[in-house]
N, C-alpha and C positions, 0 to 999 in steps of 0.2 A: 411774920407773914411774908414779908419781902424776901427773906432768906429762903423760905419754902418755894416761892415762885422761881427764884434763881436756880435753886437746886433742880426743880422740875424742868426748867429750860435746859439746864446742863444735861439732865437725863435724856431729854428729847433729842438734843444735839448728838449725844453719844449713840442713841438708838439710830438716828439718821445716818451717822457715820458708819455704824456697824452694818446697817442694811445696805448701804452703798458698797461696803467691802464685800459682803456676801453676794450681792448681785454681780459685782465685778468678777469675783472668783467663779461664780456659777457660769457667767458668760464665757470666761476664759476656759473653764472646763468643757463647756459645750462646744466651744470652737475647737478645742483639742480633740474632743470626741468626733466631731464632724470631720476634722482633718484626718483622723485615724481611719474613719469609715471610708473616706475617699481614697486614702493610701492603700487600704486593704483591697478595695474593689479594683484598683489599678493593678495590684499584684495578681489578683485572681484572673483579670483579663489577660495579662501577659502569660500566665500559666496555661490558659485555654487557647492561646494562639497556636498556629502551626509552628513546627521547627523545620527549616529548609536550609540546605547547603548548596553552594555553587560548586560544580565539578569542573575539571579541566576540559577545555575545548578539544575536539578531535577533528580530523579531516580538514585541516586548515590549508587552503590554497590561495591563489592570487585574488580570487573574487568570491569564494565561498568558504564557509566553516560550519561545523556542527557544535552547538553550545548545549551544555548538559546541566541538569539540576537533580536534586533528590529531596523529596518530602520525607524527612526522617520521622516526623510525628505529625498526625493530623490535629493535635490538640484535643479539645473536648468534642469538637463537631467535625462533620465531613468537610473535605476540601471542595470548594465550589469553583475555584479558578486557580490556575498556575501558569507560569510562563517566565519571560525574561525581559529585562531592560538592557539595551546595549547601545553603544555609540563610541565616538572617538574622544569624548570628554569623560574623565574619571569621575567627575561630579554629576554626570548624566544630564547636563543641560542640553536641551533639544535632542534627547535620546530617542531611540526607536523602541517600540514595544511589540512583543509578540506573545500570544496566548497559546498554551499547549494543552487545553482540556482541563481535567480535574482528576483527583485520586492520589493515593499514596505511592511511595516508591520512586524509582528513577524515571526521569523523562528527558527528552531532548528534542531539538528542532534544528533544521538546516537553514542558515541565513545566506542570502546571496546579494549580488550587486555591491560587493565590497570593493574598496580601492586597494590595489597592490601596494606592498611594502608599507602598510599602515597598521598602527597599534589600535586595537579595539578593546574596550572595557565592557564587561557584562556582569550581571548578578541575577540569580534566580529569585523568584518570589512565589508565595502561595497565599491563598486567602480562604478563611472559613468565616462563619457568621460573626466571630469576634473581631476580626480584622486581618490586616496584611502582616506577613513576616518576610524577611529578606535574608538571602545568603550573603556571604562575603563577596567583595568585588574581585573578579578575576580578569585576566587579560590574555590576548593572543596577538600575534603580529602576522599579517598576511604575507604570502610569498611575493617575490617580485614578478613582474610580468614576464612570462617565459619567452615572449616574442621579441622583446626589446633587445637590440644589439646583436641579432643573429646574422645579419647580412654584411658584416665587415670582413674583408680579406686582403691579403697581400700577395700579389703575383710577381712574376719575373719580369722586371723592366717595364718601361713605359708608364703612362698615366692613364688609368681607367676613367671612364666618364661618370660612373656611379659608385656609391658606397665606399669612397676613398680607396678603391682597389688600385693596384699597381701593375696588373697583368693585362693581357689582351682580353678584350670583351669583358672587362670588369673582373677579371680573375675568376678562378673556380676552385672550389674545395681548398679555401685558405691560400689561393694564389698559385696552386701547383698544377692546375689544369686549364684547358682552353674552352671557351664557348659555354661556360657554366654560369657566368654572370652572378647575380645575387639570388638565384633561385635555389638556394640550399634547402634541402628538406629537413624538417625537424627530426631529431633523433627519436627513436622509439624508447619509451620509458616503461617501467613496470606498472601494472594496473593499480588503481586506487580502489580499495574495497572497504565497505563498511559492515561491521558486525552489528546486527539488530537484536533486540530482546527476544528470548525464547518464548514460545507460546504453547498452549495445550500440554502443559507439564502435569503429569500425574505420577503414579508410583513407578512405572516401568517404561514410559514413553515420553517423548518431548519433541517439539518441532523447532529446529534451528532456522534462523532467518538472516539473510545478508543481502547486500546490494552493491553493484559495481558502479561507482560514480565517475570513473575515468578509465577507459580501456588502454591508455598509454599510447594511442596511435597505432595499435595493431589488434589483430583478431584475438579474442579470448578463446584459448584452446581447452581450458579446464577451469572449473570453479567448484567450490564446496566448502567443507568445514574440517577443522582439526579439533579434537576434544579429548579430555582426560579428567582424572580426579585431582590433578595438581596443575596450577597455572604455569609451572615450569616444565611440564611434561605432557604436552598435547600430542600423544603418540598414536591416536586413532584418527584416520582420515576417511571422509566419505565424500564422494564426488556428486555434484549436482549438474553435470553436463558442461556445456559451453555457452558462449554468447553473453551479452551484456544485460544490465537491468537487475531487477530483484530476483532472488532465488531462495528456495527453502528445501529442507530435508527433514523427514521424520526419523527419529531414532527410536529403536525398540530394544527390548531386552536390557534396559537399564536396571541398576540396583536401587531398591527402595531406600528412602531416607538418606540419600547421598548427594553431596555437592559436586557438581560438574563444572568444569571450565571449558570454554570453547572460543574459537575465532573463525571468521570467514577468510577464505583465500581466493585468489584468481591468478591465472597464469597466461602470459603471452610470450612472444618471441624474446622479450628482454628479460624475462624472469617472472618471479611470483611475488605478488603483493599480499600482505597479511593485514587483516583488520584488528581492531582492538580486542583484547581478551575480555569476555563477559562471563557471567556465572549464572547458574540456576540450580535449584535443589529439588530432587524428586520427593514426592510425598512418602510418608511412612504408612504402610498398610498395617492395620491393627494386628497385633500379635496375639489377640485373644482367639485367633483361629476361627473355627466354626461354632455355631450354637444350635441346639436342638430343642424344639418345642414339645409340648405334651403329646402330640400326635406322632412324633418321630420325624417331622420335617427338619431338614438340616439347612441352615442359612449361612451364606458367606457374609463377611463383615468388612468394614473399611474404617480406618482412623482418619478423621478430618480434624486438624488441630488437636485438642486434648480430648475430644469426644470419640467414642467408638459406636458406629451405627451399623444396623443391618443394611446390606446392599440390596436386599430383596424385600418385597411387600410381605406382610404377615399372611399366612395361609392356614392357621390353626383353627379347628372347629370346636375346641373345648377350652374352658378356663383351666388354670393350673390345678384346681381341685377336682377336675374330671367332669364338671357340669357342662352340658351342651351350651354353646353360644347361640342365642336365638337369631332367627331371621337372616341367615347368611345367604348371599347370592354370589354367583360367579359372573364374570364379565359376559354379558349377553346370555346369561343362564347356561353357559357352556362349561361343564366341569373340566374339559380338557385344557381350559385356559388357566386353571388354578395354579399349577406348578410354576408358571411364569409370572402371572399377574396377581396371584393371591386372591383373597376374598374382598368383597366390598362389605364393610361392617356397618351396621345400623347404629346411629348415634345413641339410641336408647340402651343399647347393649353395653355401652361403656360410660354411662352417665355417672355412676357412683364411683367414689374412690376405690371401693372394694373391687368393683369390676375392672377398673383400670389397672389395679395392682395385680390382678390375676390373669390378664389376657396375654402378657408377654412371658417368655421363658424365665426360669429362675435366674436371678442375677441381672435381669434386664427389665425395663419398664417402658411404658408409653411416655413419649417426651412431653415436657411442659412447654408452655409458651416461651418461657425464659430460655430453655435449652435450644429451641429452634431459633430464637433470636441470636443466641451465641453462635450457632452454626452460620446463620446469615452474616453476622458481623465478621466472623473469621474469613469467610470467602470474600467479602467486600473489601477487606483491608489487606488482601494478598493479591497483587496484580496478576499473578498467574491464572487466577480464576475469573478475572474481570474481562468482559468483552469491550474493546475500545477504551475510551478514556473516562467513561462514567462508572464510578465504583458501585452503582446500584445494579449494573447489568451483569447478573450472575446466573441467570436461569440456564444458559447453555452449559455452564460448568456442572450443573446438577442433573440435567436431562440426559436420558439414554440416547444412544446413537441410532435409534430406530423407532418407527411407529408414529412419529409426529406428523400432523398435517403440515403441508408445505406453507411457508410464509416468506414474504419479501422483506420482512424486518430483519436487518443484518445481524442483530445480536439476540434474536429469538431462537428457541429450540428448533423451529421448523425451517430455519435457513441453514443449509449445508450441515446436515446432521453428523457428518464425519468429524466435525470440530467440537461436538458436544462431549460432556461427561469428563472433563479434566479433573474434577474432584473425586470421581469414582462413586458418587451417590447413586447414579443409575436410575433416575426417576422415569418410570414408564407411563405413557398416556392412557391409563386404563379408564379414565373418566370417572363418573359417579353414577348415582342412581337415587331416585326418590320413590315414593309409594306407587308411582305410575309407571316409570320406565327407566331404563338405563340410558344415560345421557353423556355427551361430550367424549365419547370414545375417539381417541386419536387427537383430540383437541386439548385436553388438560388432564392433570392428575390432582387429586385432593388428598391431603394427609391430615388425620386427626391429631391434634395436640390438646392439652387440657391446662386449665388455670382456674384461679378463684375470681369470680365476678360477683361483686356485692355480697360476699360471704357465702356464695353458692358455687359449688364445683361445676363448671360448665365446659363443654367441648368447643374447640375452635377449629377452624379449617385453614390450612396453608395450601395454596394452589400454585401450580406452574402451568402456564398456557403456551401453546405452540407459537403464538404470534406476539408474545410479550417478553421483554427483556428483563423484567423485574418480577420477583416473587410477590404474591399478594395474599391478603387475608390473614396475616399473622396475628392480628389482634381482633379478628372478626368473631363476634359471639354467634355461634351457630347452634343454639340450643333448640334445634328443630329435630324432633325425635325420629322423623321419617328419613332424614338425610343419611346417605351412605357415603363412605369413603374408605381409602386405604389406610393402613397403619404401618409405620416404621418404628421398630423398637430401638432404644438406646441403652447402652450398658450402664449399670449402676455405678 
């Protein structure tokens, strides 16, 4: 009996030891699992951060310089902030900070109140919702003060009273003249000019921008740009007149889908100053040519990114099978407007997938929500199409150069329509209509797209407004059968 009890105790002890070992192993495994989870989440966070690089400084003088950065990748989310840290300490203790807006691509800012003959360090940064990312540390050294030491001369005999001169009346012109004292004039130098990013770039046109930051002490007699298809051969010159300050020139007749290099220049009596060489690329216009619908209407097209869109609103009155499309109306019931503005289609006439498949020409289809999002994202991530520093501001790049109600909103289609339509999409403000009346003529345009909502195919509306910088309604369910809007077809 005693032996049995001892054996049982031994068994219990063994079980306890075994349980302790299992628990310890489970705990260790759990800790390892948790550690891996944390490690993986950190890796994912790093992958989703922006990628930013610090570019060389330009326009470095005694008291000013231009520092530059480049957001190479936005990461998973949009850039919300970008800028620079700079100072005289490479570790950025007590450094200065400057913000330069948001968005992808190159950016720059001019800093002032610098000390002459001093080395400054700077690095670019960018932030999205995941966190900050930084470029490498770069540096520049400001020029020495150009005024220092200009008034020393040696004259013929005697001792001058000022400036260590040895000639009469303090010497003149390095001691060789009389009565000129220390009032030596600063020599005229060549102008300092800055090349700024190109704007309004599309298939065959672009606007070049520059600014003169220092006239060199003399009148600017000519300024403009040199450009070409090679950075070593800027053999085409265009003049932008004379005078100081910012200037711009619109180029026309460019070749589609081509990279161009350019720089700003300015001339005074001392010579010609040349700015940094920059680059832009024209858009490629879709090589699918024209497309013809069932009624024989011919449409122009445009390639934006990898998509090919009609540049005109749909104006067909029959489905591809020859059946009449019901309830069509023209803008203000004026049939003369159809060739330019197309029809306003009723939502119920494109409710089913079959109707949507048959309304566009063969090889083309009514765009989905996802396809319009792709268009939006492409424009937002290419600075040539963005107004200002906010990557959401793309409506001007899509809107036509005519017909919009005037707006004081700088990045809206109704503000300076001459700067619209850099993408070539050419959206016209035809408005919309409901069962009662035609509405919003000149104020907005509405485009139908389609998607699957809760298992049901439903139409959505994308709109562009004359006073808004952002497109709207891209995921708006508008399953209202009396609503009317325009249609733009996209190539299969």
